[in-house]
N, CA, C and O atoms as a GROMACS GRO file, in nm:
protein
  556
    1MET      N    1  12.424  10.067   9.935
    1MET     CA    2  12.365  10.055  10.016
    1MET      C    3  12.340   9.870  10.054
    1MET      O    4  12.338   9.790   9.961
    2ASN      N    5  12.329   9.841  10.148
    2ASN     CA    6  12.316   9.690  10.192
    2ASN      C    7  12.179   9.672  10.205
    2ASN      O    8  12.118   9.723  10.298
    3ASN      N    9  12.115   9.590  10.104
    3ASN     CA   10  11.940   9.586  10.132
    3ASN      C   11  11.919   9.510  10.235
    3ASN      O   12  11.811   9.526  10.293
    4LYS      N   13  12.013   9.406  10.288
    4LYS     CA   14  11.987   9.307  10.404
    4LYS      C   15  11.967   9.389  10.541
    4LYS      O   16  11.878   9.363  10.622
    5SER      N   17  12.056   9.484  10.556
    5SER     CA   18  12.031   9.552  10.664
    5SER      C   19  11.915   9.632  10.675
    5SER      O   20  11.854   9.648  10.781
    6LEU      N   21  11.879   9.689  10.548
    6LEU     CA   22  11.756   9.800  10.538
    6LEU      C   23  11.651   9.713  10.592
    6LEU      O   24  11.592   9.756  10.692
    7PHE      N   25  11.613   9.591  10.543
    7PHE     CA   26  11.506   9.514  10.590
    7PHE      C   27  11.492   9.472  10.732
    7PHE      O   28  11.386   9.426  10.774
    8GLN      N   29  11.594   9.485  10.802
    8GLN     CA   30  11.622   9.446  10.952
    8GLN      C   31  11.558   9.562  11.035
    8GLN      O   32  11.541   9.550  11.157
    9GLN      N   33  11.526   9.659  10.976
    9GLN     CA   34  11.504   9.773  11.055
    9GLN      C   35  11.376   9.849  10.988
    9GLN      O   36  11.334   9.802  10.883
   10ASP      N   37  11.314   9.962  11.044
   10ASP     CA   38  11.216  10.020  10.983
   10ASP      C   39  11.252  10.160  10.885
   10ASP      O   40  11.203  10.272  10.882
   11ASN      N   41  11.353  10.099  10.816
   11ASN     CA   42  11.380  10.196  10.706
   11ASN      C   43  11.342  10.212  10.591
   11ASN      O   44  11.304  10.108  10.537
   12ALA      N   45  11.334  10.336  10.508
   12ALA     CA   46  11.314  10.346  10.385
   12ALA      C   47  11.381  10.426  10.301
   12ALA      O   48  11.459  10.510  10.347
   13ASN      N   49  11.361  10.410  10.152
   13ASN     CA   50  11.465  10.459  10.054
   13ASN      C   51  11.404  10.499   9.942
   13ASN      O   52  11.310  10.424   9.918
   14SER      N   53  11.416  10.595   9.853
   14SER     CA   54  11.406  10.637   9.746
   14SER      C   55  11.496  10.577   9.630
   14SER      O   56  11.617  10.585   9.652
   15ASN      N   57  11.466  10.529   9.531
   15ASN     CA   58  11.572  10.512   9.443
   15ASN      C   59  11.489  10.505   9.281
   15ASN      O   60  11.369  10.477   9.269
   16ILE      N   61  11.571  10.535   9.177
   16ILE     CA   62  11.523  10.522   9.036
   16ILE      C   63  11.500  10.408   9.008
   16ILE      O   64  11.583  10.323   9.040
   17ASP      N   65  11.398  10.375   8.950
   17ASP     CA   66  11.370  10.236   8.901
   17ASP      C   67  11.343  10.215   8.735
   17ASP      O   68  11.232  10.228   8.682
   18THR      N   69  11.465  10.180   8.667
   18THR     CA   70  11.433  10.171   8.525
   18THR      C   71  11.418  10.046   8.488
   18THR      O   72  11.350  10.019   8.388
   19GLY      N   73  11.482   9.942   8.567
   19GLY     CA   74  11.472   9.799   8.497
   19GLY      C   75  11.445   9.725   8.644
   19GLY      O   76  11.496   9.613   8.637
   20GLY      N   77  11.394   9.743   8.750
   20GLY     CA   78  11.388   9.673   8.857
   20GLY      C   79  11.479   9.711   8.989
   20GLY      O   80  11.478   9.637   9.088
   21SER      N   81  11.558   9.830   8.985
   21SER     CA   82  11.604   9.856   9.096
   21SER      C   83  11.552   9.903   9.224
   21SER      O   84  11.631   9.930   9.314
   22VAL      N   85  11.439   9.912   9.239
   22VAL     CA   86  11.374   9.892   9.374
   22VAL      C   87  11.275   9.741   9.378
   22VAL      O   88  11.267   9.668   9.476
   23ARG      N   89  11.212   9.721   9.258
   23ARG     CA   90  11.148   9.592   9.287
   23ARG      C   91  11.246   9.461   9.314
   23ARG      O   92  11.210   9.364   9.381
   24ALA      N   93  11.347   9.472   9.264
   24ALA     CA   94  11.434   9.345   9.264
   24ALA      C   95  11.489   9.348   9.420
   24ALA      O   96  11.494   9.243   9.484
   25PRO      N   97  11.522   9.456   9.471
   25PRO     CA   98  11.602   9.456   9.613
   25PRO      C   99  11.495   9.403   9.692
   25PRO      O  100  11.516   9.297   9.751
   26ALA      N  101  11.344   9.480   9.709
   26ALA     CA  102  11.262   9.427   9.768
   26ALA      C  103  11.234   9.306   9.771
   26ALA      O  104  11.232   9.253   9.882
   27ALA      N  105  11.205   9.228   9.655
   27ALA     CA  106  11.163   9.067   9.630
   27ALA      C  107  11.285   9.005   9.696
   27ALA      O  108  11.261   8.919   9.781
   28ALA      N  109  11.410   9.035   9.670
   28ALA     CA  110  11.502   8.940   9.726
   28ALA      C  111  11.524   8.948   9.859
   28ALA      O  112  11.586   8.851   9.902
   29ASN      N  113  11.486   9.055   9.961
   29ASN     CA  114  11.522   9.077  10.076
   29ASN      C  115  11.397   9.099  10.183
   29ASN      O  116  11.401   9.146  10.296
   30GLY      N  117  11.279   9.046  10.105
   30GLY     CA  118  11.169   9.071  10.191
   30GLY      C  119  11.117   9.160  10.242
   30GLY      O  120  11.062   9.162  10.352
   31GLY      N  121  11.131   9.260  10.152
   31GLY     CA  122  11.074   9.406  10.162
   31GLY      C  123  10.963   9.449  10.070
   31GLY      O  124  10.916   9.363   9.995
   32PHE      N  125  10.918   9.568  10.067
   32PHE     CA  126  10.838   9.624   9.966
   32PHE      C  127  10.891   9.718   9.893
   32PHE      O  128  10.970   9.804   9.933
   33GLY      N  129  10.843   9.701   9.762
   33GLY     CA  130  10.888   9.806   9.668
   33GLY      C  131  10.791   9.865   9.595
   33GLY      O  132  10.697   9.788   9.572
   34MET      N  133  10.777   9.995   9.542
   34MET     CA  134  10.675  10.032   9.476
   34MET      C  135  10.743  10.132   9.348
   34MET      O  136  10.817  10.229   9.366
   35ARG      N  137  10.696  10.079   9.216
   35ARG     CA  138  10.736  10.184   9.095
   35ARG      C  139  10.617  10.214   9.046
   35ARG      O  140  10.532  10.133   9.010
   36PRO      N  141  10.609  10.354   9.043
   36PRO     CA  142  10.474  10.394   9.006
   36PRO      C  143  10.486  10.404   8.847
   36PRO      O  144  10.597  10.402   8.792
   37THR      N  145  10.386  10.412   8.788
   37THR     CA  146  10.371  10.423   8.640
   37THR      C  147  10.454  10.532   8.578
   37THR      O  148  10.444  10.648   8.618
   38TRP      N  149  10.538  10.498   8.480
   38TRP     CA  150  10.627  10.619   8.406
   38TRP      C  151  10.554  10.725   8.406
   38TRP      O  152  10.431  10.719   8.392
   39ASN      N  153  10.623  10.843   8.422
   39ASN     CA  154  10.590  10.960   8.426
   39ASN      C  155  10.465  11.022   8.495
   39ASN      O  156  10.396  11.115   8.453
   40THR      N  157  10.450  10.941   8.623
   40THR     CA  158  10.330  11.006   8.697
   40THR      C  159  10.401  11.074   8.828
   40THR      O  160  10.335  11.139   8.910
   41THR      N  161  10.543  11.051   8.841
   41THR     CA  162  10.609  11.123   8.952
   41THR      C  163  10.706  11.204   8.909
   41THR      O  164  10.761  11.173   8.804
   42MET      N  165  10.744  11.313   8.974
   42MET     CA  166  10.845  11.430   8.932
   42MET      C  167  10.974  11.361   8.931
   42MET      O  168  10.997  11.274   9.014
   43LEU      N  169  11.065  11.398   8.836
   43LEU     CA  170  11.169  11.353   8.842
   43LEU      C  171  11.284  11.470   8.834
   43LEU      O  172  11.384  11.442   8.768
   44ASP      N  173  11.278  11.571   8.881
   44ASP     CA  174  11.336  11.686   8.919
   44ASP      C  175  11.448  11.630   9.015
   44ASP      O  176  11.441  11.562   9.117
   45GLY      N  177  11.553  11.684   8.945
   45GLY     CA  178  11.715  11.676   9.014
   45GLY      C  179  11.754  11.526   8.999
   45GLY      O  180  11.852  11.487   9.063
   46ILE      N  181  11.690  11.446   8.926
   46ILE     CA  182  11.728  11.284   8.876
   46ILE      C  183  11.821  11.277   8.793
   46ILE      O  184  11.799  11.355   8.700
   47CYS      N  185  11.942  11.204   8.780
   47CYS     CA  186  11.986  11.202   8.664
   47CYS      C  187  11.932  11.097   8.574
   47CYS      O  188  11.931  10.985   8.624
   48PRO      N  189  11.901  11.104   8.493
   48PRO     CA  190  11.825  11.003   8.404
   48PRO      C  191  11.917  10.890   8.362
   48PRO      O  192  12.029  10.916   8.317
   49ILE      N  193  11.870  10.759   8.375
   49ILE     CA  194  11.967  10.640   8.301
   49ILE      C  195  11.874  10.635   8.179
   49ILE      O  196  11.932  10.653   8.072
   50SER      N  197  11.734  10.613   8.171
   50SER     CA  198  11.681  10.587   8.069
   50SER      C  199  11.527  10.674   8.078
   50SER      O  200  11.430  10.628   8.139
   51PRO      N  201  11.526  10.813   8.001
   51PRO     CA  202  11.412  10.878   7.998
   51PRO      C  203  11.309  10.803   7.983
   51PRO      O  204  11.242  10.797   8.086
   52LEU      N  205  11.267  10.739   7.892
   52LEU     CA  206  11.163  10.665   7.859
   52LEU      C  207  11.106  10.569   7.967
   52LEU      O  208  10.986  10.553   7.990
   53TYR      N  209  11.220  10.504   8.034
   53TYR     CA  210  11.173  10.421   8.153
   53TYR      C  211  11.179  10.435   8.280
   53TYR      O  212  11.117  10.364   8.360
   54ASP      N  213  11.292  10.575   8.327
   54ASP     CA  214  11.272  10.600   8.461
   54ASP      C  215  11.133  10.660   8.559
   54ASP      O  216  11.034  10.725   8.526
   55SER      N  217  11.168  10.613   8.669
   55SER     CA  218  11.041  10.637   8.760
   55SER      C  219  11.086  10.627   8.892
   55SER      O  220  11.139  10.520   8.920
   56VAL      N  221  11.079  10.711   8.978
   56VAL     CA  222  11.123  10.718   9.104
   56VAL      C  223  11.047  10.603   9.191
   56VAL      O  224  10.925  10.605   9.206
   57GLY      N  225  11.115  10.522   9.238
   57GLY     CA  226  11.028  10.438   9.326
   57GLY      C  227  11.093  10.437   9.499
   57GLY      O  228  11.192  10.494   9.545
   58ALA      N  229  11.003  10.357   9.556
   58ALA     CA  230  11.008  10.353   9.709
   58ALA      C  231  11.027  10.210   9.749
   58ALA      O  232  10.977  10.110   9.697
   59LEU      N  233  11.113  10.217   9.855
   59LEU     CA  234  11.165  10.094   9.904
   59LEU      C  235  11.174  10.086  10.051
   59LEU      O  236  11.235  10.170  10.116
   60ALA      N  237  11.121   9.997  10.098
   60ALA     CA  238  11.056   9.999  10.253
   60ALA      C  239  11.046   9.900  10.337
   60ALA      O  240  10.953   9.822  10.316
   61ALA      N  241  11.122   9.877  10.438
   61ALA     CA  242  11.121   9.744  10.535
   61ALA      C  243  10.945   9.686  10.566
   61ALA      O  244  10.906   9.570  10.578
   62ASN      N  245  10.866   9.814  10.571
   62ASN     CA  246  10.734   9.740  10.598
   62ASN      C  247  10.640   9.818  10.512
   62ASN      O  248  10.665   9.929  10.465
   63ILE      N  249  10.518   9.744  10.492
   63ILE     CA  250  10.420   9.802  10.434
   63ILE      C  251  10.378   9.950  10.484
   63ILE      O  252  10.360  10.037  10.398
   64SER      N  253  10.363   9.978  10.611
   64SER     CA  254  10.318  10.077  10.661
   64SER      C  255  10.421  10.226  10.636
   64SER      O  256  10.383  10.342  10.624
   65VAL      N  257  10.543  10.179  10.635
   65VAL     CA  258  10.621  10.289  10.580
   65VAL      C  259  10.620  10.324  10.436
   65VAL      O  260  10.633  10.439  10.395
   66LEU      N  261  10.603  10.210  10.354
   66LEU     CA  262  10.554  10.229  10.213
   66LEU      C  263  10.453  10.337  10.179
   66LEU      O  264  10.466  10.431  10.100
   67GLU      N  265  10.356  10.305  10.252
   67GLU     CA  266  10.205  10.388  10.242
   67GLU      C  267  10.249  10.524  10.261
   67GLU      O  268  10.217  10.603  10.172
   68ILE      N  269  10.320  10.568  10.363
   68ILE     CA  270  10.352  10.692  10.400
   68ILE      C  271  10.441  10.753  10.289
   68ILE      O  272  10.414  10.861  10.235
   69MET      N  273  10.547  10.680  10.259
   69MET     CA  274  10.609  10.714  10.128
   69MET      C  275  10.519  10.761   9.996
   69MET      O  276  10.533  10.868   9.938
   70THR      N  277  10.433  10.669   9.966
   70THR     CA  278  10.388  10.696   9.828
   70THR      C  279  10.268  10.773   9.837
   70THR      O  280  10.207  10.800   9.734
   71LYS      N  281  10.216  10.823   9.979
   71LYS     CA  282  10.109  10.884   9.993
   71LYS      C  283  10.168  11.060   9.980
   71LYS      O  284  10.099  11.160   9.960
   72ALA      N  285  10.311  11.051   9.998
   72ALA     CA  286  10.381  11.172   9.974
   72ALA      C  287  10.422  11.211   9.824
   72ALA      O  288  10.451  11.323   9.782
   73TRP      N  289  10.418  11.100   9.762
   73TRP     CA  290  10.428  11.150   9.599
   73TRP      C  291  10.352  11.233   9.555
   73TRP      O  292  10.234  11.210   9.584
   74ASP      N  293  10.372  11.338   9.486
   74ASP     CA  294  10.273  11.448   9.441
   74ASP      C  295  10.265  11.393   9.271
   74ASP      O  296  10.335  11.438   9.180
   75CYS      N  297  10.171  11.294   9.260
   75CYS     CA  298  10.138  11.250   9.141
   75CYS      C  299  10.061  11.352   9.018
   75CYS      O  300   9.984  11.444   9.045
   76LYS      N  301  10.090  11.323   8.922
   76LYS     CA  302  10.048  11.411   8.817
   76LYS      C  303   9.905  11.349   8.766
   76LYS      O  304   9.818  11.425   8.725
   77ILE      N  305   9.890  11.240   8.770
   77ILE     CA  306   9.754  11.180   8.737
   77ILE      C  307   9.653  11.209   8.820
   77ILE      O  308   9.679  11.176   8.936
   78ALA      N  309   9.538  11.262   8.803
   78ALA     CA  310   9.424  11.278   8.906
   78ALA      C  311   9.398  11.135   8.968
   78ALA      O  312   9.414  11.032   8.902
   79GLY      N  313   9.358  11.136   9.093
   79GLY     CA  314   9.327  11.000   9.159
   79GLY      C  315   9.441  10.934   9.224
   79GLY      O  316   9.425  10.866   9.326
   80LEU      N  317   9.559  10.951   9.168
   80LEU     CA  318   9.661  10.851   9.236
   80LEU      C  319   9.700  10.879   9.366
   80LEU      O  320   9.729  10.784   9.439
   81SER      N  321   9.707  10.998   9.410
   81SER     CA  322   9.735  10.993   9.525
   81SER      C  323   9.599  11.049   9.619
   81SER      O  324   9.609  11.125   9.716
   82THR      N  325   9.480  10.996   9.568
   82THR     CA  326   9.395  11.030   9.691
   82THR      C  327   9.306  10.908   9.739
   82THR      O  328   9.196  10.906   9.792
   83TYR      N  329   9.390  10.812   9.703
   83TYR     CA  330   9.304  10.670   9.729
   83TYR      C  331   9.261  10.674   9.901
   83TYR      O  332   9.321  10.730   9.993
   84THR      N  333   9.161  10.609   9.904
   84THR     CA  334   9.130  10.629  10.052
   84THR      C  335   9.114  10.473  10.119
   84THR      O  336   9.095  10.456  10.239
   85LYS      N  337   9.124  10.381  10.037
   85LYS     CA  338   9.128  10.244  10.120
   85LYS      C  339   9.225  10.172  10.035
   85LYS      O  340   9.275  10.228   9.938
   86PHE      N  341   9.256  10.042  10.072
   86PHE     CA  342   9.349   9.917   9.994
   86PHE      C  343   9.244   9.832   9.921
   86PHE      O  344   9.126   9.826   9.958
   87PRO      N  345   9.288   9.776   9.830
   87PRO     CA  346   9.206   9.692   9.737
   87PRO      C  347   9.150   9.580   9.866
   87PRO      O  348   9.212   9.564   9.971
   88LYS      N  349   9.042   9.521   9.835
   88LYS     CA  350   8.955   9.424   9.901
   88LYS      C  351   8.979   9.268   9.831
   88LYS      O  352   8.954   9.162   9.888
   89ARG      N  353   9.028   9.283   9.704
   89ARG     CA  354   9.061   9.164   9.639
   89ARG      C  355   9.151   9.146   9.538
   89ARG      O  356   9.168   9.247   9.470
   90PHE      N  357   9.223   9.037   9.502
   90PHE     CA  358   9.298   9.007   9.380
   90PHE      C  359   9.282   8.901   9.284
   90PHE      O  360   9.230   8.792   9.311
   91PHE      N  361   9.322   8.931   9.184
   91PHE     CA  362   9.263   8.838   9.067
   91PHE      C  363   9.382   8.731   9.064
   91PHE      O  364   9.499   8.767   9.066
   92TYR      N  365   9.341   8.595   9.059
   92TYR     CA  366   9.461   8.480   9.062
   92TYR      C  367   9.402   8.425   8.884
   92TYR      O  368   9.293   8.371   8.868
   93PRO      N  369   9.483   8.448   8.789
   93PRO     CA  370   9.490   8.399   8.692
   93PRO      C  371   9.497   8.256   8.642
   93PRO      O  372   9.608   8.207   8.622
   94VAL      N  373   9.379   8.181   8.620
   94VAL     CA  374   9.430   8.058   8.615
   94VAL      C  375   9.451   8.023   8.477
   94VAL      O  376   9.457   7.903   8.451
   95ASP      N  377   9.463   8.116   8.372
   95ASP     CA  378   9.548   8.092   8.258
   95ASP      C  379   9.709   8.070   8.276
   95ASP      O  380   9.781   8.018   8.191
   96PHE      N  381   9.745   8.114   8.385
   96PHE     CA  382   9.905   8.109   8.400
   96PHE      C  383   9.937   8.008   8.509
   96PHE      O  384  10.039   7.940   8.506
   97PHE      N  385   9.826   7.997   8.625
   97PHE     CA  386   9.849   7.905   8.733
   97PHE      C  387   9.747   7.786   8.740
   97PHE      O  388   9.626   7.806   8.728
   98PRO      N  389   9.801   7.665   8.759
   98PRO     CA  390   9.929   7.610   8.818
   98PRO      C  391   9.999   7.606   8.704
   98PRO      O  392   9.941   7.601   8.596
   99THR      N  393  10.132   7.606   8.715
   99THR     CA  394  10.238   7.630   8.638
   99THR      C  395  10.228   7.452   8.604
   99THR      O  396  10.154   7.371   8.660
  100THR      N  397  10.328   7.424   8.496
  100THR     CA  398  10.372   7.312   8.459
  100THR      C  399  10.473   7.233   8.549
  100THR      O  400  10.473   7.110   8.553
  101ASN      N  401  10.560   7.315   8.625
  101ASN     CA  402  10.680   7.273   8.706
  101ASN      C  403  10.619   7.279   8.842
  101ASN      O  404  10.578   7.384   8.892
  102ASN      N  405  10.617   7.157   8.901
  102ASN     CA  406  10.550   7.150   9.047
  102ASN      C  407  10.628   7.205   9.150
  102ASN      O  408  10.576   7.233   9.258
  103ALA      N  409  10.763   7.225   9.125
  103ALA     CA  410  10.884   7.288   9.214
  103ALA      C  411  10.836   7.455   9.251
  103ALA      O  412  10.837   7.516   9.358
  104SER      N  413  10.795   7.496   9.116
  104SER     CA  414  10.777   7.661   9.072
  104SER      C  415  10.647   7.698   9.148
  104SER      O  416  10.629   7.802   9.212
  105GLN      N  417  10.552   7.588   9.129
  105GLN     CA  418  10.425   7.614   9.167
  105GLN      C  419  10.398   7.596   9.318
  105GLN      O  420  10.300   7.650   9.369
  106LYS      N  421  10.491   7.514   9.396
  106LYS     CA  422  10.486   7.517   9.552
  106LYS      C  423  10.563   7.663   9.577
  106LYS      O  424  10.498   7.734   9.654
  107VAL      N  425  10.643   7.703   9.546
  107VAL     CA  426  10.678   7.860   9.556
  107VAL      C  427  10.564   7.975   9.547
  107VAL      O  428  10.534   8.060   9.631
  108TYR      N  429  10.515   7.952   9.433
  108TYR     CA  430  10.384   8.046   9.425
  108TYR      C  431  10.260   8.037   9.531
  108TYR      O  432  10.190   8.124   9.582
  109ASP      N  433  10.263   7.897   9.541
  109ASP     CA  434  10.128   7.865   9.637
  109ASP      C  435  10.174   7.916   9.777
  109ASP      O  436  10.092   7.973   9.849
  110ASP      N  437  10.287   7.900   9.813
  110ASP     CA  438  10.356   7.948   9.947
  110ASP      C  439  10.344   8.100   9.968
  110ASP      O  440  10.323   8.154  10.076
  111TRP      N  441  10.359   8.158   9.854
  111TRP     CA  442  10.364   8.300   9.830
  111TRP      C  443  10.244   8.336   9.850
  111TRP      O  444  10.222   8.398   9.954
  112PHE      N  445  10.152   8.313   9.774
  112PHE     CA  446  10.008   8.318   9.772
  112PHE      C  447   9.951   8.325   9.909
  112PHE      O  448   9.886   8.419   9.955
  113ALA      N  449   9.990   8.191   9.980
  113ALA     CA  450   9.921   8.173  10.126
  113ALA      C  451   9.955   8.303  10.246
  113ALA      O  452   9.879   8.351  10.330
  114LYS      N  453  10.093   8.335  10.216
  114LYS     CA  454  10.151   8.452  10.268
  114LYS      C  455  10.059   8.550  10.257
  114LYS      O  456   9.978   8.584  10.343
  115PHE      N  457  10.074   8.597  10.145
  115PHE     CA  458  10.001   8.733  10.088
  115PHE      C  459   9.858   8.732  10.132
  115PHE      O  460   9.815   8.823  10.203
  116ASP      N  461   9.776   8.623  10.089
  116ASP     CA  462   9.646   8.623  10.147
  116ASP      C  463   9.657   8.639  10.325
  116ASP      O  464   9.616   8.739  10.383
  117ALA      N  465   9.700   8.560  10.374
  117ALA     CA  466   9.714   8.594  10.544
  117ALA      C  467   9.776   8.751  10.563
  117ALA      O  468   9.722   8.811  10.656
  118VAL      N  469   9.855   8.809  10.507
  118VAL     CA  470   9.914   8.947  10.535
  118VAL      C  471   9.803   9.037  10.469
  118VAL      O  472   9.751   9.120  10.544
  119ALA      N  473   9.769   9.032  10.362
  119ALA     CA  474   9.689   9.121  10.314
  119ALA      C  475   9.565   9.128  10.357
  119ALA      O  476   9.517   9.240  10.376
  120GLY      N  477   9.485   9.012  10.382
  120GLY     CA  478   9.348   8.992  10.400
  120GLY      C  479   9.244   9.007  10.278
  120GLY      O  480   9.124   9.029  10.285
  121LEU      N  481   9.331   8.989  10.153
  121LEU     CA  482   9.230   9.042  10.043
  121LEU      C  483   9.180   8.868   9.996
  121LEU      O  484   9.245   8.764  10.003
  122GLU      N  485   9.053   8.890   9.952
  122GLU     CA  486   8.978   8.791   9.890
  122GLU      C  487   9.059   8.767   9.735
  122GLU      O  488   9.090   8.856   9.656
  123ARG      N  489   9.078   8.640   9.722
  123ARG     CA  490   9.143   8.563   9.614
  123ARG      C  491   9.024   8.554   9.531
  123ARG      O  492   8.926   8.498   9.580
  124VAL      N  493   9.017   8.614   9.382
  124VAL     CA  494   8.888   8.594   9.305
  124VAL      C  495   8.982   8.518   9.184
  124VAL      O  496   9.077   8.574   9.129
  125VAL      N  497   8.939   8.392   9.157
  125VAL     CA  498   8.992   8.303   9.049
  125VAL      C  499   8.935   8.353   8.897
  125VAL      O  500   8.814   8.357   8.875
  126VAL      N  501   9.026   8.386   8.803
  126VAL     CA  502   8.966   8.446   8.691
  126VAL      C  503   9.037   8.360   8.556
  126VAL      O  504   9.153   8.319   8.559
  127ASN      N  505   8.952   8.343   8.450
  127ASN     CA  506   8.994   8.280   8.363
  127ASN      C  507   8.967   8.363   8.216
  127ASN      O  508   8.861   8.369   8.152
  128MET      N  509   9.096   8.422   8.185
  128MET     CA  510   9.089   8.519   8.070
  128MET      C  511   9.068   8.449   7.924
  128MET      O  512   9.027   8.517   7.830
  129SER      N  513   9.098   8.316   7.910
  129SER     CA  514   9.122   8.240   7.785
  129SER      C  515   8.983   8.231   7.753
  129SER      O  516   8.957   8.288   7.647
  130ASP      N  517   8.892   8.180   7.806
  130ASP     CA  518   8.781   8.114   7.782
  130ASP      C  519   8.678   8.218   7.741
  130ASP      O  520   8.610   8.185   7.644
  131PRO      N  521   8.651   8.347   7.799
  131PRO     CA  522   8.580   8.437   7.744
  131PRO      C  523   8.642   8.498   7.609
  131PRO      O  524   8.574   8.547   7.519
  132TRP      N  525   8.743   8.491   7.610
  132TRP     CA  526   8.816   8.576   7.472
  132TRP      C  527   8.794   8.476   7.359
  132TRP      O  528   8.744   8.520   7.255
  133LEU      N  529   8.822   8.358   7.365
  133LEU     CA  530   8.790   8.254   7.276
  133LEU      C  531   8.672   8.231   7.241
  133LEU      O  532   8.659   8.187   7.127
  134SER      N  533   8.541   8.253   7.326
  134SER     CA  534   8.427   8.257   7.285
  134SER      C  535   8.379   8.370   7.213
  134SER      O  536   8.279   8.355   7.144
  135THR      N  537   8.444   8.500   7.219
  135THR     CA  538   8.387   8.625   7.169
  135THR      C  539   8.485   8.653   7.065
  135THR      O  540   8.457   8.736   6.978
  136SER      N  541   8.610   8.586   7.067
  136SER     CA  542   8.711   8.669   6.951
  136SER      C  543   8.674   8.608   6.810
  136SER      O  544   8.724   8.659   6.710
  137GLY      N  545   8.585   8.497   6.797
  137GLY     CA  546   8.579   8.433   6.663
  137GLY      C  547   8.700   8.367   6.653
  137GLY      O  548   8.729   8.342   6.536
  138THR      N  549   8.780   8.332   6.732
  138THR     CA  550   8.889   8.220   6.688
  138THR      C  551   8.881   8.123   6.775
  138THR      O  552   8.813   8.138   6.877
  139SER      N  553   8.944   8.014   6.752
  139SER     CA  554   8.917   7.887   6.852
  139SER      C  555   9.045   7.813   6.853
  139SER      O  556   9.056   7.710   6.920
   0.00000   0.00000   0.00000
């Protein structure tokens, strides 16, 4: 499959994702990929690569098509297929950002700005280290 041509259209694809077979092409070609948690979707008829890691994933040219595909999954965990709305915020961990590499940080900043604009989510800055250090008894 030529992933470049996939993302020039409103196409979609299912694929088995063991080590990034859905997420990597989506990330590299400007599409959308979703790999559900292991053992939440049926693998009937799938030739296993690694039964402890395999999961059926969805790869789509746009988020609307990906949404349709993921709603069609018959998830085994209650509640996974019955969500009624998308999240309204995402967490930005200042424990990891900004990075020490300015060029890398610029890539992250550009991506987050685009993500903010497209997804319309509220960015919530979180610091996980300070609460951990103040309550764990370590310093």
